[in-house]
Structures are given as structure tokens and as C-alpha cells.
N, C-alpha and C positions, 0 to 999 in steps of 0.2 A: 705741510704739517699734518694735513688730514690723513695722509698715508701713514705717518708715524703713529698717530693715535689709533688708527685701525689695526696696525700691526701689533701695537701694545695690547689692544683688546683681544686679538687673536691669540697672542701668547698666554694671556691670563686665562682665556677659555680652554686652551689646550692643557694647561697645567691643572685647572680646576677639574676638567673631565678625567684626568688621570688619578685624581684623589679617591680614596675609599670614602664611603658614605659619611662616616663619622667625621673625617677631616673636612669634607665639604661643608658640613654644618658649622665647623669651627671657622672655615674660610668665609662663609656668609656672615657669621657673627662679626668677624674682623672687618669685613667690608661695611657692614652697618655702622660699626664703631667709627671707622674712618670717615664715612659719609656724614656722621653726626658732628664731627669736629671736636668731640669730647675725648679726654684721656681716660683710660680705664682706671679704676680705683687702685689697682696694683701698681700701675705706673706712677700715679701720684704719690703713693706710699713709698715707692722706691726713690723717687726724686727727693722727697723729704728726708729719707734715710741718708741718701748720698750727700745732700747738703749739710746735714748734721755731722757726718763723718769729716767732710772737708773743713767745716768750722772747727771741729775738735782737733784735727791734725794740723790746722793752720795753713791750709792751702786753698781756702775759699776765695781768695783774691785772684787766682789764676784764670786766664781766659782759655777758650778752646784752643786758640793758637799756641798759647804757652804750653799746654799739655801736649799738643801734637809735636812741638819742638822738643820737649823733654823726652818723649817716647822715641822720636827719631834719633836724638843724640844717644839715648841709652842703647838702642838697637845697633847703632853704628859703632859702639864701643867708646864713645867720647866721654 
């Protein structure tokens, strides 16, 4: 597992190094956010909006598995 983690870190560093300076600042901000374990305000607002849409449309009882099945059925033409 140690090798897998090191490889992941190498991939992240390679991608980070290829970013322009402005994007590097955004990436560091995202890493800080991920490390904090908090959700950004925009995500919380989106989650609340999505939940309200689901309640209003009557599909707030669906699970992720239900949604995945519905999408799969739709894509296969069933």
C-alpha cells in the first residue's frame, strides 16, 4: 500500500506542477478545504437546493441506487 500512496502523491505533484499559478492557488485552497473536512458554502447551498427540488417533485424518497438504476434503464432504452 505504501507504493500506491507514493504513486498517488507523485501523480498529484505532476498535475500540480503543470498548472498555471492562478490554478495552483485554487488547488491549494481545495486541498485546504478537503483537509479541514468541511463542505464549502456553495456545496451546502446546492445540497439544500437539490433537496428542495426533490421534495417539490416528489422523488426525495429515492436512494442513490434507485437513481443509478433509473438512469441505467433510461440509457439502455427500457
